[in-house]
Backbone as CSV, one residue per row, in Angstrom:
resi,resn,N_x,N_y,N_z,CA_x,CA_y,CA_z,C_x,C_y,C_z
1,MET,-8.259,-0.886,20.584,-7.790,-1.822,19.568,-8.029,-1.275,18.166
2,ASP,-9.201,-0.638,17.981,-9.505,-0.053,16.675,-8.502,1.037,16.328
3,GLY,-8.102,1.818,17.341,-7.124,2.862,17.089,-5.772,2.286,16.702
4,PHE,-5.385,1.183,17.338,-4.125,0.525,17.005,-4.149,0.001,15.572
5,SER,-5.256,-0.637,15.195,-5.377,-1.177,13.841,-5.354,-0.067,12.804
6,ALA,-6.052,1.018,13.093,-6.099,2.128,12.141,-4.738,2.781,11.973
7,THR,-3.913,2.716,13.025,-2.607,3.368,12.969,-1.534,2.471,12.369
8,PHE,-1.476,1.213,12.827,-0.372,0.340,12.443,-0.750,-0.764,11.454
9,LEU,-2.023,-1.081,11.328,-2.457,-2.194,10.472,-3.482,-1.743,9.441
10,ASN,-3.368,-0.530,8.988,-4.300,0.009,8.005,-3.778,-0.312,6.599
11,PHE,-3.919,-1.580,6.206,-3.313,-2.024,4.952,-4.015,-1.447,3.719
12,ARG,-5.243,-0.957,3.886,-5.894,-0.291,2.753,-5.146,0.977,2.363
13,SER,-4.489,1.576,3.338,-3.757,2.812,3.052,-2.533,2.553,2.180
14,LEU,-2.160,1.292,2.005,-0.992,0.975,1.190,-1.270,1.061,-0.306
15,LEU,-2.524,1.017,-0.685,-2.849,0.989,-2.109,-2.247,2.161,-2.883
16,PRO,-2.330,3.410,-2.389,-1.748,4.521,-3.169,-0.224,4.448,-3.284
17,VAL,0.448,3.794,-2.315,1.917,3.767,-2.320,2.453,2.382,-2.689
18,LEU,1.570,1.489,-3.141,2.018,0.147,-3.482,3.082,0.135,-4.580
19,PRO,2.932,0.937,-5.651,4.012,0.966,-6.665,5.361,1.379,-6.075
20,LEU,5.342,2.300,-5.124,6.586,2.729,-4.485,7.209,1.579,-3.692
21,LEU,6.391,0.843,-2.961,6.895,-0.275,-2.172,7.416,-1.403,-3.066
22,LEU,6.718,-1.667,-4.159,7.172,-2.709,-5.087,8.490,-2.321,-5.744
23,SER,8.648,-1.039,-6.025,9.921,-0.563,-6.575,11.053,-0.777,-5.574
24,GLY,10.784,-0.484,-4.306,11.789,-0.720,-3.277,12.110,-2.190,-3.118
25,LEU,11.096,-3.049,-3.214,11.311,-4.490,-3.124,12.194,-4.972,-4.276
26,ARG,11.980,-4.398,-5.443,12.802,-4.772,-6.606,14.260,-4.396,-6.370
27,VAL,14.497,-3.207,-5.833,15.870,-2.778,-5.562,16.527,-3.696,-4.537
28,SER,15.794,-4.056,-3.485,16.342,-4.954,-2.466,16.685,-6.317,-3.061
29,ALA,15.816,-6.819,-3.939,16.074,-8.114,-4.569,17.317,-8.054,-5.459
30,ILE,17.471,-6.951,-6.198,18.653,-6.794,-7.049,19.918,-6.734,-6.198
31,LEU,19.841,-6.039,-5.077,20.993,-5.978,-4.180,21.389,-7.374,-3.699
32,ILE,20.414,-8.153,-3.281,20.705,-9.485,-2.740,21.337,-10.379,-3.795
33,VAL,20.746,-10.413,-5.005,21.274,-11.319,-6.037,22.590,-10.816,-6.608
34,THR,22.941,-9.564,-6.353,24.239,-9.048,-6.783,25.300,-9.269,-5.716
35,ILE,24.958,-8.981,-4.470,25.941,-8.997,-3.383,26.295,-10.414,-2.952
36,ILE,25.319,-11.285,-2.777,25.585,-12.614,-2.224,26.551,-13.414,-3.105
37,PRO,26.267,-13.594,-4.412,27.224,-14.366,-5.224,28.598,-13.713,-5.304
38,SER,28.629,-12.388,-5.393,29.920,-11.690,-5.479,30.744,-11.900,-4.220
39,ALA,30.103,-11.776,-3.050,30.816,-11.965,-1.791,31.269,-13.412,-1.617
40,LEU,30.444,-14.373,-2.027,30.828,-15.777,-1.931,32.035,-16.085,-2.811
41,LEU,32.009,-15.618,-4.040,33.116,-15.885,-4.961,34.401,-15.212,-4.493
42,LEU,34.293,-13.975,-4.040,35.481,-13.281,-3.549,36.010,-13.950,-2.280
43,GLY,35.115,-14.357,-1.399,35.547,-15.050,-0.186,36.236,-16.371,-0.499
44,LEU,35.696,-17.121,-1.468,36.324,-18.373,-1.868,37.703,-18.111,-2.467
45,ALA,37.806,-17.068,-3.285,39.099,-16.718,-3.868,40.110,-16.349,-2.782
46,LEU,39.661,-15.630,-1.766,40.548,-15.273,-0.659,41.079,-16.516,0.047
47,ALA,40.184,-17.466,0.318,40.601,-18.680,1.018,41.576,-19.501,0.182
48,LEU,41.302,-19.621,-1.111,42.181,-20.402,-1.985,43.549,-19.742,-2.115
49,CYS,43.553,-18.425,-2.252,44.824,-17.716,-2.392,45.642,-17.793,-1.112
50,GLN,44.979,-17.770,0.038,45.712,-17.919,1.294,46.382,-19.283,1.377
51,ARG,45.714,-20.295,0.832,46.264,-21.652,0.900,47.371,-21.870,-0.125
52,LEU,47.235,-21.248,-1.296,48.179,-21.505,-2.375,49.278,-20.451,-2.480
53,GLY,49.055,-19.269,-1.898,50.004,-18.179,-2.049,51.205,-18.309,-1.135
54,GLY,52.185,-17.443,-1.385,53.378,-17.411,-0.551,53.149,-16.621,0.719
55,ARG,54.213,-16.380,1.458,54.100,-15.735,2.754,53.560,-14.312,2.634
56,ILE,54.083,-13.530,1.697,53.651,-12.137,1.558,52.194,-12.042,1.097
57,PRO,51.799,-12.784,0.030,50.376,-12.741,-0.341,49.448,-13.165,0.786
58,ARG,49.865,-14.188,1.565,49.023,-14.626,2.685,48.888,-13.525,3.729
59,ALA,49.986,-12.811,3.999,49.927,-11.732,4.982,48.995,-10.620,4.509
60,VAL,49.042,-10.313,3.210,48.166,-9.272,2.653,46.701,-9.699,2.765
61,LEU,46.419,-10.948,2.445,45.042,-11.440,2.488,44.521,-11.512,3.919
62,VAL,45.373,-11.899,4.851,44.974,-11.911,6.262,44.656,-10.494,6.733
63,ALA,45.481,-9.522,6.319,45.232,-8.126,6.688,43.907,-7.648,6.105
64,TYR,43.641,-8.005,4.845,42.365,-7.649,4.205,41.195,-8.225,5.005
65,THR,41.303,-9.504,5.332,40.216,-10.168,6.052,39.977,-9.538,7.419
66,ASP,41.033,-9.324,8.171,40.884,-8.735,9.506,40.350,-7.314,9.428
67,PHE,40.807,-6.562,8.436,40.396,-5.158,8.308,38.895,-5.048,8.071
68,PHE,38.390,-5.782,7.100,36.974,-5.624,6.754,36.047,-6.371,7.709
69,ARG,36.555,-7.365,8.422,35.741,-7.983,9.472,35.612,-7.066,10.677
70,SER,36.569,-6.166,10.848,36.544,-5.259,11.998,35.602,-4.085,11.798
71,PHE,35.242,-3.786,10.544,34.383,-2.647,10.253,32.917,-3.043,10.381
72,PRO,32.120,-2.355,11.189,30.669,-2.551,11.124,30.174,-2.166,9.729
73,PRO,29.293,-2.953,9.122,28.848,-2.651,7.755,28.288,-1.245,7.598
74,LEU,27.547,-0.778,8.596,26.967,0.559,8.509,28.054,1.628,8.446
75,VAL,29.076,1.494,9.286,30.176,2.454,9.284,30.897,2.430,7.951
76,LEU,31.088,1.233,7.401,31.772,1.099,6.119,30.984,1.777,5.005
77,LEU,29.671,1.603,4.990,28.847,2.241,3.958,28.913,3.762,4.060
78,VAL,28.788,4.275,5.268,28.831,5.730,5.459,30.195,6.275,5.053
79,PHE,31.260,5.529,5.381,32.605,5.964,5.003,32.753,6.016,3.485
80,LEU,32.340,4.957,2.799,32.466,4.924,1.344,31.660,6.033,0.688
81,TYR,30.480,6.293,1.224,29.585,7.265,0.588,29.962,8.707,0.906
82,SER,30.455,8.950,2.130,30.680,10.333,2.562,32.143,10.753,2.544
83,ALA,33.056,9.817,2.787,34.468,10.187,2.903,35.225,10.074,1.589
84,LEU,34.912,9.067,0.781,35.651,8.903,-0.470,35.540,10.106,-1.410
85,PRO,34.379,10.778,-1.490,34.326,11.971,-2.353,35.354,13.024,-1.979
86,LEU,35.753,13.074,-0.710,36.783,14.034,-0.303,38.127,13.702,-0.925
87,ALA,38.302,12.415,-1.316,39.535,11.994,-1.979,39.378,11.960,-3.497
88,GLY,38.268,12.468,-3.996,38.047,12.535,-5.432,37.389,11.313,-6.036
89,LEU,36.927,10.380,-5.199,36.268,9.178,-5.698,34.828,9.168,-5.205
90,ARG,33.911,9.288,-6.121,32.493,9.371,-5.757,31.759,8.145,-6.271
91,LEU,31.079,7.457,-5.369,30.261,6.301,-5.709,28.793,6.669,-5.573
92,ASP,27.968,6.145,-6.478,26.535,6.379,-6.289,26.021,5.437,-5.201
93,GLU,24.747,5.577,-4.872,24.198,4.831,-3.739,24.273,3.324,-3.957
94,PHE,23.924,2.873,-5.164,23.940,1.432,-5.446,25.362,0.887,-5.382
95,GLN,26.301,1.574,-6.006,27.695,1.135,-5.964,28.222,1.079,-4.532
96,THR,27.844,2.066,-3.735,28.305,2.097,-2.350,27.851,0.865,-1.579
97,VAL,26.581,0.532,-1.694,26.042,-0.607,-0.946,26.658,-1.911,-1.441
98,VAL,26.742,-2.078,-2.745,27.290,-3.324,-3.290,28.750,-3.495,-2.887
99,ILE,29.566,-2.473,-3.111,30.991,-2.585,-2.800,31.204,-2.769,-1.301
100,GLY,30.508,-1.980,-0.490,30.694,-2.069,0.956,30.322,-3.430,1.510
101,LEU,29.163,-3.961,1.113,28.716,-5.243,1.662,29.491,-6.421,1.065
102,VAL,29.935,-6.299,-0.173,30.765,-7.361,-0.752,32.106,-7.433,-0.033
103,LEU,32.710,-6.286,0.223,33.979,-6.278,0.957,33.813,-6.874,2.350
104,ASN,32.768,-6.459,3.040,32.528,-6.959,4.387,32.172,-8.442,4.381
105,GLY,31.243,-8.811,3.509,30.795,-10.199,3.474,31.877,-11.156,3.013
106,SER,32.680,-10.755,2.033,33.720,-11.648,1.524,34.761,-11.954,2.592
107,ALA,35.026,-10.997,3.472,35.990,-11.237,4.548,35.496,-12.360,5.471
108,PHE,34.212,-12.350,5.793,33.659,-13.414,6.640,33.588,-14.736,5.886
109,PHE,33.152,-14.696,4.631,33.082,-15.923,3.847,34.474,-16.529,3.657
110,GLY,35.471,-15.675,3.451,36.828,-16.172,3.288,37.297,-16.953,4.496
111,GLU,36.985,-16.446,5.692,37.374,-17.153,6.909,36.620,-18.471,7.057
112,ILE,35.368,-18.490,6.657,34.591,-19.729,6.746,35.154,-20.774,5.788
113,PHE,35.418,-20.372,4.533,36.004,-21.310,3.571,37.374,-21.797,4.044
114,ARG,38.177,-20.889,4.595,39.505,-21.277,5.075,39.395,-22.311,6.193
115,ALA,38.458,-22.073,7.129,38.254,-23.025,8.217,37.807,-24.379,7.681
116,GLY,36.951,-24.353,6.662,36.511,-25.608,6.071,37.651,-26.378,5.431
117,ILE,38.511,-25.665,4.717,39.663,-26.314,4.078,40.591,-26.910,5.130
118,GLU,40.838,-26.170,6.195,41.758,-26.652,7.232,41.167,-27.776,8.074
119,SER,39.840,-27.938,8.013,39.220,-29.020,8.780,39.376,-30.377,8.109
120,VAL,39.766,-30.387,6.841,39.932,-31.652,6.120,41.194,-32.348,6.624
121,PRO,41.126,-33.610,7.013,42.296,-34.318,7.551,43.472,-34.301,6.573
122,ILE,44.669,-34.273,7.102,45.869,-34.241,6.287,45.988,-35.484,5.421
123,GLY,45.361,-36.573,5.865,45.390,-37.806,5.086,44.772,-37.648,3.707
124,GLN,43.801,-36.737,3.580,43.188,-36.495,2.281,44.181,-35.839,1.319
125,TRP,45.003,-34.938,1.862,46.070,-34.352,1.049,47.043,-35.440,0.607
126,ASP,47.450,-36.281,1.553,48.419,-37.323,1.238,47.871,-38.283,0.189
127,ALA,46.588,-38.597,0.296,45.981,-39.502,-0.684,45.967,-38.863,-2.070
128,ALA,45.679,-37.559,-2.117,45.669,-36.861,-3.404,47.066,-36.819,-4.017
129,TYR,48.066,-36.561,-3.180,49.439,-36.542,-3.676,49.852,-37.927,-4.170
130,ALA,49.397,-38.969,-3.479,49.729,-40.335,-3.876,49.150,-40.681,-5.244
131,LEU,48.048,-40.017,-5.598,47.438,-40.237,-6.910,48.094,-39.403,-8.004
132,GLY,49.110,-38.628,-7.625,49.837,-37.839,-8.616,49.298,-36.449,-8.827
133,LEU,48.406,-35.989,-7.952,47.848,-34.650,-8.101,48.809,-33.609,-7.542
134,ALA,48.901,-32.479,-8.232,49.674,-31.358,-7.723,48.889,-30.691,-6.589
135,LYS,49.557,-29.771,-5.873,48.929,-29.133,-4.721,47.638,-28.434,-5.116
136,ARG,47.646,-27.686,-6.218,46.436,-26.970,-6.637,45.332,-27.937,-7.005
137,GLN,45.674,-29.012,-7.724,44.672,-30.002,-8.102,44.100,-30.700,-6.870
138,ALA,44.978,-31.021,-5.905,44.504,-31.669,-4.676,43.550,-30.768,-3.924
139,LEU,43.851,-29.482,-3.881,42.994,-28.535,-3.171,41.642,-28.414,-3.843
140,LEU,41.629,-28.236,-5.156,40.379,-27.971,-5.863,39.517,-29.221,-6.034
141,ARG,40.148,-30.368,-6.257,39.390,-31.571,-6.590,39.059,-32.439,-5.381
142,VAL,39.917,-32.428,-4.375,39.747,-33.343,-3.251,39.371,-32.618,-1.963
143,VAL,40.170,-31.616,-1.586,40.019,-30.981,-0.280,38.856,-29.992,-0.259
144,LEU,38.781,-29.133,-1.263,37.762,-28.073,-1.247,36.334,-28.611,-1.165
145,PRO,35.941,-29.604,-1.970,34.560,-30.109,-1.839,34.233,-30.603,-0.437
146,GLN,35.196,-31.289,0.194,34.961,-31.763,1.560,34.902,-30.596,2.546
147,GLY,35.763,-29.614,2.344,35.777,-28.457,3.236,34.491,-27.667,3.168
148,ILE,33.935,-27.512,1.974,32.683,-26.756,1.822,31.542,-27.487,2.504
149,ARG,31.479,-28.795,2.355,30.417,-29.565,3.019,30.483,-29.411,4.529
150,ALA,31.685,-29.258,5.057,31.847,-29.160,6.506,31.360,-27.828,7.064
151,VAL,31.292,-26.804,6.217,30.943,-25.470,6.723,29.641,-24.944,6.125
152,ILE,28.815,-25.828,5.616,27.553,-25.369,5.026,26.678,-24.622,6.034
153,PRO,26.501,-25.108,7.288,25.648,-24.352,8.228,26.136,-22.930,8.503
154,PRO,27.421,-22.705,8.899,27.843,-21.313,9.107,27.849,-20.502,7.821
155,LEU,28.114,-21.146,6.700,28.088,-20.439,5.423,26.685,-19.945,5.117
156,ALA,25.698,-20.816,5.292,24.310,-20.426,5.041,23.866,-19.352,6.016
157,SER,24.292,-19.449,7.273,23.930,-18.437,8.266,24.460,-17.066,7.877
158,ASN,25.692,-17.017,7.395,26.260,-15.731,6.988,25.622,-15.203,5.709
159,VAL,25.162,-16.090,4.843,24.424,-15.647,3.658,23.149,-14.924,4.075
160,VAL,22.433,-15.503,5.039,21.197,-14.872,5.531,21.509,-13.534,6.184
161,GLU,22.563,-13.483,6.999,22.922,-12.226,7.665,23.293,-11.151,6.660
162,LEU,24.013,-11.539,5.605,24.396,-10.561,4.589,23.178,-10.087,3.805
163,ALA,22.247,-11.000,3.542,21.015,-10.604,2.850,20.226,-9.600,3.684
164,LYS,20.145,-9.839,4.993,19.448,-8.890,5.869,20.184,-7.559,5.944
165,ALA,21.507,-7.595,5.812,22.294,-6.362,5.892,22.030,-5.422,4.723
166,THR,21.394,-5.912,3.663,21.073,-5.018,2.546,20.092,-3.927,2.970
167,SER,19.396,-4.132,4.084,18.493,-3.091,4.581,19.262,-1.849,5.020
168,LEU,20.586,-1.974,5.215,21.406,-0.814,5.568,21.534,0.161,4.412
169,ALA,21.045,-0.221,3.246,21.061,0.693,2.101,20.329,1.989,2.409
170,ALA,19.394,1.932,3.351,18.661,3.138,3.734,19.596,4.205,4.293
171,ALA,20.756,3.782,4.813,21.688,4.741,5.410,22.284,5.682,4.371
172,VAL,22.319,5.254,3.102,22.856,6.116,2.036,21.748,6.527,1.069
173,SER,20.500,6.399,1.539,19.322,6.870,0.796,19.077,6.128,-0.511
174,LEU,19.585,4.900,-0.628,19.226,4.088,-1.787,17.763,3.664,-1.638
175,PRO,16.951,3.831,-2.679,15.509,3.546,-2.546,15.202,2.055,-2.503
176,ASP,15.687,1.386,-1.466,15.373,-0.029,-1.290,14.023,-0.155,-0.596
177,LEU,13.717,-1.347,-0.110,12.408,-1.572,0.493,12.196,-0.724,1.729
178,LEU,13.199,-0.635,2.603,13.048,0.148,3.825,12.939,1.639,3.532
179,THR,13.775,2.139,2.636,13.706,3.557,2.265,12.356,3.889,1.650
180,SER,11.875,3.006,0.772,10.567,3.233,0.135,9.452,3.223,1.177
181,ALA,9.575,2.368,2.202,8.557,2.331,3.250,8.541,3.636,4.039
182,ARG,9.705,4.188,4.298,9.772,5.470,5.005,9.157,6.582,4.160
183,GLN,9.429,6.559,2.869,8.827,7.556,1.990,7.315,7.398,1.927
184,ALA,6.868,6.133,1.882,5.426,5.880,1.852,4.766,6.353,3.142
185,GLN,5.426,6.165,4.256,4.894,6.639,5.535,4.699,8.149,5.509
186,ASP,5.651,8.878,4.936,5.529,10.330,4.865,4.398,10.753,3.933
187,ILE,4.120,9.926,2.923,3.080,10.281,1.952,1.690,10.093,2.541
188,ILE,1.461,8.975,3.237,0.113,8.674,3.729,-0.052,9.019,5.206
189,TYR,1.020,9.507,5.836,0.968,9.872,7.256,0.492,8.715,8.120
190,ASN,1.085,7.545,7.859,0.695,6.343,8.587,1.884,5.384,8.612
191,PRO,2.177,4.739,9.756,3.331,3.834,9.844,3.092,2.440,9.293
192,THR,1.912,2.186,8.719,1.619,0.851,8.203,2.649,0.357,7.183
193,PRO,3.182,1.210,6.303,4.219,0.709,5.372,5.420,0.093,6.079
194,LEU,5.826,0.660,7.205,6.948,0.088,7.943,6.579,-1.276,8.529
195,VAL,5.329,-1.392,9.000,4.860,-2.683,9.510,4.835,-3.711,8.382
196,ALA,4.384,-3.284,7.209,4.331,-4.195,6.065,5.729,-4.676,5.676
197,VAL,6.699,-3.781,5.706,8.078,-4.163,5.375,8.620,-5.147,6.403
198,ALA,8.323,-4.897,7.678,8.759,-5.830,8.718,8.165,-7.223,8.488
199,LEU,6.917,-7.273,8.070,6.281,-8.560,7.793,6.920,-9.237,6.586
200,VAL,7.285,-8.451,5.569,7.944,-9.021,4.393,9.265,-9.684,4.788
201,TYR,10.072,-8.961,5.574,11.342,-9.535,6.020,11.108,-10.784,6.871
202,LEU,10.086,-10.750,7.724,9.791,-11.898,8.580,9.378,-13.107,7.749
203,ILE,8.524,-12.889,6.764,8.045,-13.985,5.923,9.185,-14.580,5.110
204,VAL,10.094,-13.745,4.642,11.194,-14.226,3.805,12.254,-14.947,4.629
205,PHE,12.625,-14.370,5.780,13.793,-14.877,6.495,13.474,-15.887,7.600
206,TRP,12.269,-15.889,8.118,11.951,-16.840,9.182,12.109,-18.294,8.723
207,PRO,11.569,-18.677,7.556,11.792,-20.064,7.110,13.277,-20.381,6.933
208,LEU,14.065,-19.417,6.472,15.497,-19.642,6.298,16.183,-19.857,7.642
209,VAL,15.776,-19.079,8.634,16.355,-19.236,9.964,16.019,-20.606,10.541
210,ARG,14.771,-21.060,10.329,14.404,-22.393,10.811,15.212,-23.470,10.085
211,LEU,15.423,-23.287,8.798,16.221,-24.246,8.040,17.650,-24.301,8.567
212,LEU,18.195,-23.154,8.922,19.544,-23.113,9.484,19.608,-23.859,10.809
213,SER,18.580,-23.733,11.618,18.541,-24.453,12.889,18.545,-25.958,12.657
214,ILE,17.811,-26.399,11.640,17.784,-27.826,11.311,19.153,-28.297,10.830
215,LEU,19.792,-27.482,9.975,21.121,-27.836,9.477,22.126,-27.918,10.618
216,ASP,22.053,-26.965,11.538,22.968,-26.990,12.687,22.759,-28.243,13.532
217,ALA,21.488,-28.595,13.762,21.201,-29.784,14.568,21.714,-31.049,13.889
218,ARG,21.518,-31.153,12.581,22.004,-32.331,11.860,23.527,-32.375,11.853
219,ASN,24.155,-31.201,11.743,25.613,-31.155,11.747,26.169,-31.635,13.084
220,VAL,25.503,-31.261,14.177,25.927,-31.704,15.505,25.758,-33.225,15.622
221,GLN,24.655,-33.762,15.121,24.420,-35.200,15.192,25.477,-35.974,14.405
222,ILE,25.839,-35.442,13.212,26.854,-36.113,12.394,28.192,-36.138,13.103
223,ARG,28.540,-35.039,13.772,29.818,-34.981,14.474,29.858,-35.927,15.674
224,GLN,28.684,-36.136,16.285,28.633,-36.984,17.465,28.642,-38.480,17.133
225,THR,28.293,-38.802,15.880,28.261,-40.209,15.484,29.599,-40.683,14.963
């Protein structure tokens, strides 16, 4: 047991590399607060444009959504970072992660918002039209708020999944929390930094996962009543 603790739980060994780990944590936090709002806004724009656009714009947006939902995020990041330079377009590590995860995440968010909008009964549209609202006004003022409320649980679940996906930044050597932990491990010759990072992710995301379970349960109860 002492050998296990000395190898995997030697938290005193983190002191020399603590600045490195904190720097990685800062990068991960910046990624999350940049990617999540951007992907949500782009996904909402996709859903609204699909509803308000003509046949050709809708076909283009559907193709966009299907294309980026089909790409595993890791493959997309590696492609952007390694293949685009061959075409003369070079992105740095931060740009690669942000653009790749925003494209991927917005495709999923767009489908969730679209499903929420389509779940609103047609009677709500008719009521909005009866009040003299145009199609765009009816969508934004009447239908969209109800549609968003209907999809809060899957929306929140995908937000958590996208936040966790920022750990894929290590694939393009961006010095995020996971990359910094690997570097710290090489410096102190001990895997404790990786254990510490795993605990950080667990502490941050476990309460969110439990909250999602509660939201899902309440959503099921509301539908059954």
